[in-house]
DSSP file (Angstrom, degrees, kcal/mol; ACC not computed):
  #  RESIDUE AA STRUCTURE BP1 BP2  ACC     N-H-->O    O-->H-N    N-H-->O    O-->H-N    TCO  KAPPA ALPHA  PHI   PSI    X-CA   Y-CA   Z-CA
    1    1 A X              0   0    0      0, 0.0     2,-0.5     0, 0.0     0, 0.0   0.000 360.0 360.0 360.0 124.0  -24.2   39.9   27.6
    2    2 A X        -     0   0    0      2,-0.0     2,-0.5     0, 0.0     0, 0.0  -0.880 360.0-148.6-105.4 135.0  -24.2   36.3   28.6
    3    3 A X        -     0   0    0     -2,-0.5     2,-0.3     2,-0.0     0, 0.0  -0.876  18.9-179.5 -99.6 125.0  -21.4   34.0   27.3
    4    4 A X        -     0   0    0     -2,-0.5     2,-0.5     2,-0.0    -2,-0.0  -0.914  21.9-136.0-120.2 151.6  -22.3   30.3   26.8
    5    5 A X        -     0   0    0     -2,-0.3     2,-0.3     2,-0.0    -2,-0.0  -0.930  26.6-178.2-109.0 128.3  -20.1   27.5   25.6
    6    6 A X        -     0   0    0     -2,-0.5     2,-0.5     2,-0.0    -2,-0.0  -0.927  24.3-135.7-126.8 146.6  -21.6   25.2   22.9
    7    7 A X        -     0   0    0     -2,-0.3     2,-0.4     2,-0.0    -2,-0.0  -0.927  26.9-171.5 -99.6 129.9  -20.4   22.1   21.2
    8    8 A X        -     0   0    0     -2,-0.5     2,-0.6     2,-0.0    -2,-0.0  -0.972  13.8-158.9-127.0 129.5  -21.2   22.1   17.5
    9    9 A X        -     0   0    0     -2,-0.4     2,-0.3     2,-0.0    -2,-0.0  -0.949  19.7-140.9-107.4 123.3  -20.7   19.3   15.0
   10   10 A X        -     0   0    0     -2,-0.6     3,-0.1     1,-0.1    -2,-0.0  -0.587   8.7-158.4 -80.5 142.9  -20.4   20.5   11.4
   11   11 A X  S    S-     0   0    0     -2,-0.3     2,-0.3     1,-0.2    -1,-0.1   0.760  73.3  -4.2 -87.1 -25.9  -22.1   18.5    8.7
   12   12 A X  S  > S-     0   0    0      1,-0.0     4,-1.2     0, 0.0     3,-0.4  -0.937  78.9 -90.6-155.5 175.6  -20.0   19.8    5.8
   13   13 A X  H  > S+     0   0    0     -2,-0.3     4,-2.4     1,-0.2     5,-0.2   0.821 117.7  63.1 -64.9 -31.5  -17.2   22.3    4.9
   14   14 A X  H  > S+     0   0    0      1,-0.2     4,-2.0     2,-0.2    -1,-0.2   0.905 102.8  48.4 -62.9 -39.6  -19.8   25.0    4.2
   15   15 A X  H  > S+     0   0    0     -3,-0.4     4,-2.2     1,-0.2    -1,-0.2   0.886 110.9  50.4 -64.2 -38.1  -21.0   25.0    7.7
   16   16 A X  H  X S+     0   0    0     -4,-1.2     4,-2.5     2,-0.2    -2,-0.2   0.888 107.8  53.2 -66.7 -40.7  -17.5   25.3    9.0
   17   17 A X  H  X S+     0   0    0     -4,-2.4     4,-2.3     2,-0.2    -2,-0.2   0.911 107.5  52.2 -63.9 -45.0  -16.8   28.2    6.6
   18   18 A X  H  X S+     0   0    0     -4,-2.0     4,-2.2     2,-0.2    -2,-0.2   0.936 109.6  50.0 -54.4 -51.0  -19.9   30.1    8.1
   19   19 A X  H  X S+     0   0    0     -4,-2.2     4,-1.7     1,-0.2    -2,-0.2   0.886 109.3  49.8 -59.3 -42.7  -18.5   29.5   11.6
   20   20 A X  H  X S+     0   0    0     -4,-2.5     4,-2.3     1,-0.2    -1,-0.2   0.891 109.0  53.5 -61.9 -38.8  -15.1   30.8   10.6
   21   21 A X  H  X S+     0   0    0     -4,-2.3     4,-1.7     2,-0.2    -2,-0.2   0.907 107.9  50.0 -58.8 -46.4  -16.8   33.9    9.1
   22   22 A X  H  <>S+     0   0    0     -4,-2.2     5,-2.8     1,-0.2     6,-1.1   0.847 110.6  49.5 -68.1 -30.4  -18.7   34.6   12.3
   23   23 A X  H ><5S+     0   0    0     -4,-1.7     3,-1.9     4,-0.2    -2,-0.2   0.913 108.2  53.7 -76.2 -37.5  -15.4   34.3   14.3
   24   24 A X  H 3<5S+     0   0    0     -4,-2.3    -2,-0.2     1,-0.3    -1,-0.2   0.852 107.4  50.7 -59.6 -34.0  -13.7   36.7   11.8
   25   25 A X  T 3<5S-     0   0    0     -4,-1.7    -1,-0.3    -5,-0.1    -2,-0.2   0.427 117.0-121.0 -79.4  -2.3  -16.6   39.2   12.6
   26   26 A X  T < 5S+     0   0    0     -3,-1.9    -3,-0.2     2,-0.2    -2,-0.1   0.812  81.8 120.3  59.7  32.6  -15.8   38.6   16.4
   27   27 A X  S   <S+     0   0    0     -5,-2.8     2,-0.3     1,-0.2    -4,-0.2   0.668  80.5  13.0 -93.5 -20.9  -19.3   37.3   17.0
   28   28 A X        -     0   0    0     -6,-1.1     2,-0.4    -9,-0.1    -2,-0.2  -0.951  69.9-137.1-140.5 163.9  -18.1   33.9   18.1
   29   29 A X        -     0   0    0     -2,-0.3     2,-0.6    -3,-0.1    -6,-0.0  -0.991  14.8-145.5-124.5 136.3  -14.7   32.4   19.2
   30   30 A X        -     0   0    0     -2,-0.4     2,-0.5   -10,-0.1    -2,-0.0  -0.875  11.9-162.4-102.6 122.1  -13.7   28.9   18.0
   31   31 A X        -     0   0    0     -2,-0.6     2,-0.5     2,-0.0    -2,-0.0  -0.880  10.5-144.1-101.2 131.0  -11.6   27.0   20.5
   32   32 A X        -     0   0    0     -2,-0.5     2,-0.6     3,-0.0     5,-0.1  -0.862  16.4-122.6 -99.6 135.0   -9.7   24.1   19.1
   33   33 A X    >   -     0   0    0     -2,-0.5     3,-0.6     3,-0.2     6,-0.2  -0.653  19.9-162.1 -74.0 112.4   -9.3   21.0   21.2
   34   34 A X  T 3  S+     0   0    0     -2,-0.6    -1,-0.2     1,-0.2     3,-0.1   0.760  83.0  63.0 -73.5 -24.4   -5.5   20.5   21.5
   35   35 A X  T 3  S+     0   0    0      1,-0.2     2,-0.3     2,-0.1    -1,-0.2   0.788 117.4  12.6 -77.7 -22.4   -5.9   16.8   22.6
   36   36 A X    X   -     0   0    0     -3,-0.6     3,-0.5     1,-0.1    -1,-0.2  -0.947  59.0-147.5-154.7 131.5   -7.4   15.6   19.4
   37   37 A X  T 3  S+     0   0    0     -2,-0.3    -4,-0.1     1,-0.2    -1,-0.1   0.811 100.7  49.0 -70.4 -27.2   -7.7   17.3   16.0
   38   38 A X  T 3  S-     0   0    0      2,-0.3    -1,-0.2     1,-0.0     3,-0.1   0.666 107.8-119.2 -91.1 -11.7  -11.2   15.6   15.1
   39   39 A X  S <  S+     0   0    0     -3,-0.5     2,-0.4     1,-0.4    -2,-0.1   0.383  81.5 106.8  89.1  -3.2  -12.8   16.4   18.5
   40   40 A X        -     0   0    0      0, 0.0    -1,-0.4     0, 0.0    -2,-0.3  -0.867  66.8-126.5-110.7 148.7  -13.3   12.8   19.3
   41   41 A X        -     0   0    0     -2,-0.4     2,-0.1    -3,-0.1    -5,-0.1  -0.575  26.4-106.3 -90.2 154.4  -11.3   10.9   21.9
   42   42 A X    >>  -     0   0    0     -2,-0.2     4,-1.8     1,-0.1     3,-0.5  -0.397  27.9-116.5 -70.2 151.6   -9.5    7.7   21.3
   43   43 A X  H 3> S+     0   0    0      1,-0.2     4,-2.0     2,-0.2     5,-0.2   0.837 117.1  56.0 -56.7 -35.7  -11.0    4.5   22.6
   44   44 A X  H 3> S+     0   0    0      1,-0.2     4,-1.0     2,-0.2    -1,-0.2   0.850 107.3  49.9 -72.4 -31.4   -8.0    4.1   24.9
   45   45 A X  H <4 S+     0   0    0     -3,-0.5    -1,-0.2     2,-0.2    -2,-0.2   0.851 110.5  49.8 -69.5 -37.4   -8.7    7.6   26.4
   46   46 A X  H  < S+     0   0    0     -4,-1.8    -2,-0.2     1,-0.2    -1,-0.2   0.847 116.3  40.9 -70.9 -33.8  -12.3    6.8   27.0
   47   47 A X  H >< S+     0   0    0     -4,-2.0     3,-3.0    -5,-0.2     4,-0.3   0.627  81.2 127.9 -92.8 -12.1  -11.5    3.4   28.8
   48   48 A X  T 3< S+     0   0    0     -4,-1.0    -3,-0.0     1,-0.3    -4,-0.0  -0.260  84.6   5.0 -50.5 123.8   -8.5    4.7   30.8
   49   49 A X  T 3  S+     0   0    0      2,-0.2    -1,-0.3     1,-0.0    -2,-0.1   0.514  90.3 122.8  80.1  10.5   -9.1    3.7   34.4
   50   50 A X  S <  S+     0   0    0     -3,-3.0     2,-0.3     2,-0.1    -2,-0.1   0.734  77.8  31.1 -79.2 -17.3  -12.3    1.8   33.8
   51   51 A X  S    S-     0   0    0     -4,-0.3    -2,-0.2     3,-0.0    -1,-0.0  -0.943  92.7-103.8-129.7 159.5  -10.8   -1.3   35.4
   52   52 A X     >  -     0   0    0     -2,-0.3     4,-2.5     1,-0.1     5,-0.2  -0.321  28.8-113.8 -74.1 161.2   -8.3   -1.7   38.2
   53   53 A X  H  > S+     0   0    0      1,-0.2     4,-2.2     2,-0.2     5,-0.2   0.907 119.3  50.4 -57.9 -44.9   -4.7   -2.6   37.6
   54   54 A X  H  > S+     0   0    0      2,-0.2     4,-2.5     1,-0.2    -1,-0.2   0.891 109.0  49.6 -63.5 -38.6   -5.3   -5.9   39.4
   55   55 A X  H  > S+     0   0    0      1,-0.2     4,-2.8     2,-0.2    -2,-0.2   0.939 111.4  50.9 -64.6 -46.6   -8.4   -6.7   37.3
   56   56 A X  H  X S+     0   0    0     -4,-2.5     4,-2.1     1,-0.2    -2,-0.2   0.895 110.3  49.0 -62.5 -40.6   -6.4   -6.0   34.1
   57   57 A X  H  X S+     0   0    0     -4,-2.2     4,-2.3     2,-0.2    -1,-0.2   0.903 109.8  51.0 -63.2 -43.0   -3.6   -8.3   35.2
   58   58 A X  H  X S+     0   0    0     -4,-2.5     4,-2.6     1,-0.2    -2,-0.2   0.935 111.2  49.5 -62.5 -43.2   -6.0  -11.1   36.1
   59   59 A X  H  X S+     0   0    0     -4,-2.8     4,-1.9     2,-0.2    -1,-0.2   0.902 108.8  51.7 -64.4 -37.0   -7.5  -10.7   32.6
   60   60 A X  H  X S+     0   0    0     -4,-2.1     4,-2.7     2,-0.2    -1,-0.2   0.917 110.1  49.4 -60.5 -43.7   -4.1  -10.8   31.0
   61   61 A X  H  X S+     0   0    0     -4,-2.3     4,-2.4     1,-0.2    -2,-0.2   0.930 109.5  51.7 -64.6 -44.3   -3.3  -14.0   32.8
   62   62 A X  H  X S+     0   0    0     -4,-2.6     4,-2.2     2,-0.2    -1,-0.2   0.876 109.7  49.8 -60.0 -39.4   -6.7  -15.5   31.7
   63   63 A X  H  X S+     0   0    0     -4,-1.9     4,-3.0    -5,-0.2     5,-0.2   0.931 108.9  51.8 -68.3 -45.5   -5.9  -14.7   28.1
   64   64 A X  H  X S+     0   0    0     -4,-2.7     4,-2.3     2,-0.2    -2,-0.2   0.903 110.3  49.3 -56.8 -40.9   -2.4  -16.3   28.4
   65   65 A X  H  X S+     0   0    0     -4,-2.4     4,-2.0     2,-0.2    -2,-0.2   0.926 111.1  49.7 -62.0 -44.4   -4.1  -19.5   29.8
   66   66 A X  H  X S+     0   0    0     -4,-2.2     4,-1.2     1,-0.2    -2,-0.2   0.911 111.0  48.8 -58.2 -45.1   -6.6  -19.5   26.9
   67   67 A X  H >X S+     0   0    0     -4,-3.0     4,-1.3     1,-0.2     3,-0.6   0.934 108.7  54.3 -65.1 -43.4   -3.8  -19.1   24.4
   68   68 A X  H 3X S+     0   0    0     -4,-2.3     4,-0.7     1,-0.3     3,-0.3   0.874 102.0  58.1 -52.1 -41.5   -1.9  -21.9   26.0
   69   69 A X  H >< S+     0   0    0     -4,-2.0     3,-0.6     1,-0.2    -1,-0.3   0.840 103.5  51.5 -61.4 -33.6   -4.8  -24.2   25.7
   70   70 A X  H << S+     0   0    0     -4,-1.2    -1,-0.2    -3,-0.6    -2,-0.2   0.783 104.7  58.6 -73.4 -24.2   -4.8  -23.7   21.9
   71   71 A X  H 3< S+     0   0    0     -4,-1.3    -1,-0.2    -3,-0.3    -2,-0.2   0.632  82.3 111.1 -82.1 -10.1   -1.1  -24.6   21.8
   72   72 A X  S << S-     0   0    0     -4,-0.7     2,-0.4    -3,-0.6    -3,-0.0  -0.279  70.6-123.7 -65.1 149.2   -1.7  -28.0   23.4
   73   73 A X              0   0    0      1,-0.1    -1,-0.1     0, 0.0    -2,-0.1  -0.773 360.0 360.0 -92.4 136.5   -1.1  -31.1   21.2
   74   74 A X              0   0    0     -2,-0.4    -1,-0.1     0, 0.0    -2,-0.0   0.411 360.0 360.0-106.7 360.0   -4.2  -33.4   21.2
């Protein structure tokens, strides 16, 4: 017997119920993702570490400068 792990996206509550019934019959095992209830990651989790700390600080400074330019009196 070979065990494989699959990711399944259900289209409706009926499909989820069928999967739960298969789990009750011990034909499959449903593992719940503890990090997120919906199975989707937050954007902040996906982007974490995508830029360096120095690059982030430089971008923050650029934003501050741009905001200051809007505050000037003409």
